[in-house]
N, C-alpha and C positions, 0 to 999 in steps of 0.2 A: 753238604751235598751235591744231590744229583743233581745232571743237567736236565732241566723238563721240555725235553726234545719233543714232546707228542705237543703242548701248548706251541711250543715255537711250527711246529707245523701246520698245525691250523691258523695261527700267525700269517705264515709265508703261504697259505693255500690260492690267493688273487698270484702270485707271483706261480707258482707251480703252475698254474695254467694257462699264460702266459708264455709260460717255455716251454708247455706239451713238445713242441717239434723234438725241443733237446734232446727226451725222453730215451733213454732205452727201449729201444726195438720190440716188437711181445715177441715172448718164445727168450728172450735172452735174461739172464738173473742178473743181480745188481750184487754189490759186492762194495761194504764200504770202508771207507779207506780209512778214515776219522769221524769223529762225531764226539761236541763237548759241549763245557763251557766255558770261558774265559772270563773272568775278572776282568776289571779296567780301571785302573788309576791313575790319577795326575797328583805329583809331587807327593806321592803317598799317601793319598786319599782316597777311598775306592767312589768311584762315582757311577759306577753301571757293571753291565754283563754286556758278555753277548755268550747266545747259542748260537750253535756251527754244525753241519753235518755234510760232509764230504763223500760221496757214493760213486763207482764205477759200472759200466755197462760193459758183461763179456763177452756182447756181440762183436761180429769181429766190426775192426774197425771204428766202435762205437766209442764216445767220449766218457766225459765227467761233467757230476755236476756239484756245483755247491750251491746251499742255501744256507739263511740264517736271520735271527735278531739281534739286533742290537739295542738296547734298552741304556738312556743316560738321562738322568732325571726326571722330564714332561716328553724328551723324545723317544720316539723307536721308530729304529728302522727296519724295513723286511727288504731282504735282497736278496739276487738269485743266478748264478752264472755256468752257461754250459758250454763245452769245450766240445770239439775234438779231441781223436786219439794222443795229439802232438800238442794240446794245450791253445792250438786257436780259439780263440771267445766265435763262439757260435752267437749266443741269444743273451744277452743282461735287463735284467728290470731291477729299481732302486725305487722305493715308496717310503719317506720320512714322513710321520705323523709327530704333532707338537699339541697336545691335551686332545688327543685322538683327532686331529684335524688334519688332514694331508696337506701339506705345502711344500712339497717339490717331492716330482714323478720324474724318473727317465728310466728311458728302453731305448735297447741296442739290440739289431739283428748284422748277422753277417750276409753275405746274398750275390754271387757271382764277382767275388775278389774285392766288393769293397763293403764300407761297415757304415751300415743308414742309421742315424740314433738321434733321439727326441730328449729331448728337456721342457720340462715344464713348471715351474716357481714364480716367485713372490712378483719379480723383474718382469713377469713374461712367460714368452714361448720363445725355444731354437732347436732349429733341425741342422745338423750339418751330415753330409753322405761322404767319404771319401776311401780312399783304396790303400788298403792294411798293407804293411811289409811282408813279407814272403815267411818272417820266423818273429814272431808276437803272440805276447803272452797280454792277459788283463786284470789289475787288480785295482779295488776303490780307495781311496785313500781313507775314507772313514769305516773300513772293515777290515778287520784283522784277521781272518782265517780266510780270503782270499791274497794271503803273502804263499802258503803251503803249492799257489801255484807258480808265480814267482821264482819257488825255489825247485820246483820240480821239470820249469823248463824254460825258464831264465839263463842259463850254464851256458845254453846253446849259442857259439860265437854268433854276434850279430843280431840278436833277439832286442827287441826294444818292446815298449809297456803301451798299453792302449790306458788310459785313463777317461772312463764310458763317460762319467759324468761332464766331465769337460771339453768331451766331442775330440780329444786330443791324441797325439802320442810323442811317448821321447823317448828318450836312452834312457837303457840300464843296464849299470853296471853290479854284479855281484864280486865279494869277496870271502873266499874261506877264510875264516878268521880261525880258525881250527880249535880242540878241544875245549870243553868247557863244563860248566855244571849247571843245575838248576834244582835250587831247595822249592820241594810241594810239599804242605806241610812237615812233617818232621823226615820226612828222605830227601838224601839226595841226590840225584839223578846224573850220570856222565850224558852230555849229550856235544853235538857239534854248532859252532854258534856261523852264521853266517851277515853278513855286513851289504846291504843294497846301500846305492847312490845312483844319478842320474849318471854319472860319468866317474871313471878309474878317482882321480883329486878332488871330486867333490863333495858340498856336506853331507851327512848321512843321514837318507830317507827312514830306514828300519833298522832294524837289529831282531835277528830271527835266532834262534835256541831250539832245535829241532834232535828229539830222539834217534836212536839209529836206525830206526824203519822208517824216519824223515817229517814224522807226525810234529805237528808245533804244541811246545811247550811254554815259550814265553816270546816275546813282538815286545818290540819300544818303538815309538815312536821319539827322537829325540826332541823333534825341532815343537813340539807340544808337551814334552814333560810326560809322555802317555806311555803307560805299561800294562800289558794284558799277561795274565800267569793264570795258566788251567787251574781250575780249582781241583779236579782230581789226574789220577796220571792214567793212560790209554791202556787197556787191557796189554797185560803182555810186558808192559814197561815197568821194571822192576829194577829198586832201587841195588845195589852191588850186598853182597852178605857178608 
């Protein structure tokens, strides 16, 4: 089944408007880095899906923009993250709905060296403003496709990870686990596996399998026994003959 990205874009419209300042400048072209759908499973049982799109502007020093919709049971998450050309987070928007009612709303913005975040949820409202490290990437713990940012920009020495909903920054350690393979349908794809931890000897936070172009095919969150697997191969990712 093909991902219904048009539907996802409609659901994400309020997020796209909120992140308008992170959109490409006039006259620049937009290049699709990746888009598709993950099936989400816990302990081998399907629990939902995640539609996503990651794009890049061709303007000088322009950055990246990722948006997605995560569906699990009665929960729907609409999320968007815009960064500059080296992966520094510029804007973040996250909203969770349960049975159609908004129960969590988090936003963040990077201005003059400071990250300004605001979260509204069942326990009330909180906010924090703090300085970001020189080398920083962002990804939400409930979102699969934002793992792409960690792999694309995380290997730089000293890079730390912004947790936008927690309004905090933590260490990030990436381990190249070498060649592996991923099965999608009847196809077996050669990939490279990465392991993400907070410290080199700490517990595994995420495992990720990417094709030769760096596109996510499979992601696993061991603590939750949650696995995300692409429904279809990305274009030009062909199994060996």
